[in-house]
C-alpha positions as CSV (number, residue, x, y, z in Angstrom):
1,X,-29.9,-67.7,-43.6
2,X,-29.8,-63.9,-43.5
3,X,-28.1,-62.1,-46.3
4,X,-25.8,-59.4,-45.7
5,X,-27.2,-56.0,-46.8
6,X,-25.4,-54.4,-49.8
7,X,-25.1,-50.7,-50.4
8,X,-27.5,-49.2,-52.7
9,X,-24.7,-47.7,-54.8
10,X,-21.6,-49.9,-54.8
11,X,-18.6,-48.0,-54.0
12,X,-15.2,-48.2,-56.0
13,X,-12.2,-49.2,-54.0
14,X,-10.0,-46.5,-52.9
15,X,-6.8,-45.9,-54.6
16,X,-3.4,-45.8,-52.5
17,X,-3.3,-41.9,-53.2
18,X,-6.5,-41.6,-51.7
19,X,-5.7,-43.7,-48.7
20,X,-2.5,-41.5,-48.0
21,X,-4.2,-38.1,-48.3
22,X,-5.0,-36.7,-44.9
23,X,-8.5,-35.8,-44.2
24,X,-9.1,-31.9,-44.5
25,X,-9.2,-30.2,-41.0
26,X,-12.1,-28.1,-40.2
27,X,-11.3,-24.5,-39.5
28,X,-12.9,-22.6,-36.7
29,X,-14.9,-19.6,-37.5
30,X,-12.7,-16.5,-37.7
31,X,-14.4,-14.7,-34.7
32,X,-13.8,-17.6,-32.5
33,X,-10.2,-17.6,-33.4
34,X,-10.0,-13.9,-32.8
35,X,-11.6,-14.4,-29.3
36,X,-9.3,-17.1,-28.3
37,X,-6.2,-15.1,-29.5
38,X,-7.5,-12.1,-27.3
39,X,-7.9,-14.4,-24.4
40,X,-4.3,-15.7,-24.9
41,X,-2.9,-12.3,-25.2
42,X,-4.6,-11.3,-22.0
43,X,-3.2,-14.2,-20.2
44,X,0.1,-13.7,-21.5
45,X,0.1,-10.0,-20.4
46,X,-1.1,-11.1,-16.9
47,X,1.7,-13.8,-16.7
48,X,4.3,-11.2,-17.8
49,X,3.1,-8.8,-15.2
50,X,3.5,-11.6,-12.6
51,X,7.0,-12.2,-13.7
52,X,9.9,-10.6,-11.9
53,X,13.1,-9.2,-13.3
54,X,16.5,-8.8,-11.7
55,X,17.0,-5.1,-11.7
56,X,20.3,-3.2,-10.8
57,X,19.9,-1.9,-7.4
58,X,21.6,1.3,-8.4
59,X,18.8,2.1,-10.8
60,X,16.1,2.3,-8.1
61,X,15.2,5.5,-6.5
62,X,13.2,6.1,-3.1
63,X,9.8,6.9,-2.9
64,X,8.6,10.5,-2.2
65,X,6.1,9.1,0.4
66,X,8.2,8.8,3.6
67,X,6.5,6.7,5.9
68,X,9.0,4.5,8.0
69,X,11.0,6.5,10.5
70,X,13.5,3.9,11.3
71,X,13.8,1.7,8.2
72,X,16.9,-0.2,9.9
73,X,14.7,-1.5,12.7
74,X,14.9,-5.2,12.8
75,X,17.0,-5.1,9.7
76,X,19.6,-7.5,10.9
77,X,17.0,-10.3,11.3
78,X,15.8,-9.6,7.6
79,X,19.5,-9.6,6.4
80,X,20.3,-13.0,8.1
81,X,17.0,-14.4,6.6
82,X,18.1,-13.0,2.9
83,X,21.7,-14.3,3.3
84,X,20.6,-17.8,4.3
85,X,17.4,-18.3,2.3
86,X,17.7,-15.8,-0.6
87,X,15.0,-13.5,-1.7
88,X,11.7,-15.2,-1.6
89,X,9.4,-12.1,-2.4
90,X,10.2,-9.7,-5.1
91,X,9.9,-5.9,-4.5
92,X,7.4,-3.8,-6.5
93,X,8.7,-0.9,-8.6
94,X,7.4,1.4,-11.3
95,X,9.4,2.6,-14.2
96,X,10.6,6.1,-14.5
97,X,12.1,8.1,-17.4
98,X,15.8,7.2,-18.3
99,X,16.0,3.5,-17.2
100,X,15.3,4.4,-13.7
101,X,12.8,2.8,-11.3
102,X,11.0,4.0,-8.3
103,X,10.3,1.8,-5.2
104,X,6.8,1.2,-4.3
105,X,6.9,-1.6,-1.8
106,X,9.8,-3.7,-0.3
107,X,12.0,-0.8,0.8
108,X,13.4,-3.0,3.7
109,X,14.2,-5.8,1.3
110,X,16.1,-3.3,-0.9
111,X,18.0,-1.9,2.0
112,X,18.9,-5.2,3.4
113,X,20.2,-6.5,0.1
114,X,22.1,-3.2,-0.5
115,X,23.8,-3.8,2.8
116,X,24.6,-7.4,2.0
117,X,26.4,-6.0,-1.1
118,X,24.0,-7.3,-3.7
119,X,24.1,-5.5,-7.0
120,X,20.7,-6.8,-8.3
121,X,17.3,-7.4,-6.7
122,X,14.1,-9.4,-7.9
123,X,11.4,-6.9,-8.7
124,X,7.9,-6.8,-10.4
125,X,8.0,-3.7,-12.8
126,X,4.6,-2.2,-13.1
127,X,3.5,1.0,-14.8
128,X,1.6,3.0,-12.1
129,X,0.3,6.5,-11.7
130,X,1.3,8.6,-8.7
131,X,-2.2,7.7,-7.1
132,X,-1.8,4.0,-7.7
133,X,1.7,3.9,-6.3
134,X,0.6,5.8,-3.1
135,X,-2.3,3.4,-2.6
136,X,-0.1,0.4,-3.0
137,X,2.2,1.7,-0.5
138,X,-0.5,2.5,1.9
139,X,-1.9,-1.0,1.5
140,X,1.3,-2.4,2.5
141,X,1.6,0.0,5.6
142,X,-1.8,-1.1,6.7
143,X,-0.9,-4.7,6.3
144,X,2.2,-4.2,8.7
145,X,1.3,-4.8,12.4
146,X,1.9,-1.9,14.7
147,X,2.4,1.0,12.4
148,X,2.7,4.0,14.8
149,X,0.7,7.0,15.2
150,X,3.7,9.3,14.2
151,X,4.6,7.1,11.1
152,X,1.1,7.6,9.9
153,X,1.5,11.2,10.5
154,X,4.8,11.3,8.6
155,X,3.0,9.5,5.7
156,X,0.4,12.0,5.6
157,X,2.7,15.0,5.7
158,X,4.9,13.8,3.0
159,X,1.9,13.0,0.7
160,X,0.7,16.5,1.2
161,X,4.3,17.7,0.4
162,X,4.4,15.5,-2.8
163,X,1.1,17.3,-4.2
164,X,-1.7,15.1,-2.9
165,X,-4.7,16.9,-1.5
166,X,-6.2,16.3,1.7
167,X,-9.4,14.7,-0.1
168,X,-7.0,12.3,-1.8
169,X,-5.3,11.4,1.4
170,X,-8.6,10.7,3.0
171,X,-9.6,8.5,0.1
172,X,-6.4,6.6,-0.2
173,X,-5.6,6.2,3.5
174,X,-9.0,6.1,5.0
175,X,-8.3,9.0,7.6
176,X,-10.9,11.7,7.9
177,X,-9.7,15.3,7.0
178,X,-10.1,16.5,10.7
179,X,-7.7,13.9,11.8
180,X,-5.4,14.6,8.8
181,X,-5.1,18.3,10.1
182,X,-4.5,17.2,13.7
183,X,-1.8,14.7,12.7
184,X,-0.2,17.1,10.3
185,X,-0.3,19.9,13.0
186,X,1.4,17.7,15.5
187,X,4.1,16.3,13.3
188,X,5.0,19.8,12.2
189,X,5.2,21.1,16.0
190,X,7.4,18.1,17.0
191,X,9.5,18.5,13.9
192,X,11.3,16.0,11.5
193,X,14.7,16.0,13.6
194,X,13.0,15.0,16.9
195,X,10.8,12.6,15.6
196,X,13.8,10.8,13.9
197,X,15.7,11.0,17.2
198,X,12.9,9.3,19.1
199,X,11.8,6.8,16.5
200,X,8.4,5.1,15.6
201,X,7.5,4.7,19.4
202,X,5.0,2.1,18.6
203,X,1.9,2.0,21.1
204,X,2.2,5.9,21.8
205,X,-0.9,7.6,20.6
206,X,-2.1,11.0,19.5
207,X,-2.8,12.3,22.9
208,X,0.8,11.7,24.1
209,X,2.2,13.1,21.0
210,X,0.2,16.1,21.4
211,X,1.2,16.5,25.0
212,X,4.8,16.3,24.0
213,X,4.4,18.9,21.1
214,X,2.7,21.5,23.7
215,X,5.5,20.9,26.1
216,X,8.6,21.3,23.7
217,X,10.8,24.3,23.8
218,X,13.7,25.2,21.5
219,X,16.7,22.9,21.9
220,X,14.8,20.1,23.6
221,X,15.7,17.7,20.9
222,X,19.1,17.3,22.8
223,X,17.1,15.8,25.7
224,X,16.2,12.7,23.8
225,X,18.3,9.8,25.5
226,X,20.2,8.0,22.9
227,X,21.3,5.2,25.4
228,X,17.8,3.9,25.4
229,X,17.5,1.2,22.4
230,X,13.7,1.3,22.4
231,X,12.0,4.1,20.8
232,X,9.0,4.0,23.1
233,X,11.3,4.2,26.1
234,X,13.0,7.3,24.5
235,X,9.6,8.9,24.0
236,X,8.5,8.2,27.6
237,X,11.7,9.4,29.2
238,X,11.5,12.7,27.1
239,X,7.8,13.3,28.1
240,X,8.8,12.6,31.6
241,X,11.5,15.1,31.7
242,X,9.3,17.8,30.0
243,X,6.4,17.2,32.4
244,X,8.8,17.4,35.5
245,X,9.9,20.6,34.2
246,X,6.6,22.0,33.7
247,X,5.5,21.0,37.3
248,X,8.7,22.7,39.0
249,X,7.8,26.3,39.4
250,X,10.4,28.7,38.3
251,X,12.8,30.1,40.8
252,X,11.6,33.6,41.7
253,X,13.9,36.2,40.2
254,X,15.1,39.1,42.4
255,X,13.5,42.3,41.2
256,X,16.3,44.6,39.9
257,X,17.1,47.5,42.2
258,X,16.4,50.9,40.9
259,X,19.1,53.2,41.8
260,X,18.4,56.2,43.9
261,X,18.5,59.5,42.1
262,X,21.7,61.2,43.2
263,X,20.8,63.8,45.8
264,X,21.9,67.3,45.2
265,X,24.6,68.5,47.6
266,X,23.2,71.1,50.2
267,X,26.0,73.6,49.5
268,X,27.9,73.9,46.2
269,X,31.0,76.0,46.1
270,X,33.0,77.1,43.1
271,X,36.4,78.5,43.4
272,X,38.2,80.9,41.1
273,X,41.5,82.1,42.2
274,X,41.0,83.8,45.6
275,X,37.3,83.8,45.1
276,X,34.8,81.3,46.6
277,X,31.2,81.3,45.2
278,X,28.6,79.5,47.4
279,X,25.4,78.1,46.1
280,X,22.8,76.7,48.3
281,X,20.0,74.2,47.6
282,X,16.5,75.5,47.6
283,X,15.5,74.0,50.8
284,X,18.5,75.7,52.7
285,X,17.3,79.0,54.3
286,X,19.0,82.2,52.9
287,X,20.2,83.3,56.3
288,X,22.7,80.4,56.3
289,X,24.8,82.6,54.1
290,X,24.9,85.2,57.0
291,X,25.8,82.6,59.5
292,X,28.5,81.2,57.2
293,X,30.1,84.8,56.8
294,X,30.2,85.4,60.5
295,X,31.9,82.0,61.0
296,X,34.7,82.4,58.5
297,X,36.9,84.3,60.9
298,X,36.5,81.5,63.4
299,X,37.2,78.8,60.8
300,X,40.2,80.6,59.8
301,X,41.7,80.8,63.4
302,X,40.9,77.0,63.7
303,X,42.9,76.3,60.5
304,X,45.8,78.3,61.7
305,X,45.7,76.3,65.0
306,X,45.9,73.0,63.3
307,X,49.2,74.2,61.7
């Protein structure tokens, strides 16, 4: 029968205190703990950035980059959606001095909730430079379908007015500098007032806007038909009017008549008391005075005969 093996050195039975004492926990090396803490901190910061806050709408300022022409376009549909389902996507803002914020993306949501009477809005708050905010806004615009030519031109012009260079605009928006200059020139020629009256005019390209700019005269903004609800229709109607005016030759204007110079009288007489001085024009022969002197008696008799 096999014998049980015994330990070489017999062990004493453990006391109750030893049984109750917990086993020592092995600590991780200090550098491993530091790395884990850093990873945890980074995850925490990223999570905090993804968290949104409820911000007072009154503390949010507009962006200096003006791209949308008619921010109210289709706003009623968005308002109904927000009223029924609530705000599903937070807006993006960046902090400004003095507990203020600047809208970066989500201006239509901000406008819609404002009109619905909301006091607060869900928003991601992210510290961003001017360049980063501009890029983020440009990405949102490019993601929208049917961004119109004149809206892109407006974005470029407002970016240049805000202090960005053409090189930065080219880099951020992907529009070459030649096109930037053309778009700026067209928008400036048409003017902010007329652009706002027309609207975004989606589908109308550079050539038509350039044609409109060349046909415009002072005061033509009054020709925009406000009765047409669609901005593309307003653009087409205005361009049609201007082209029809260009095709109609102006009515010939009558040349002003030059008044004929007053012709000098052939005989000029000057009377002083009982004296009569007779002065002849240069083309009257001098012997006319002899003839006149001879005829005076006959003229006198004829005068008497008339009574």
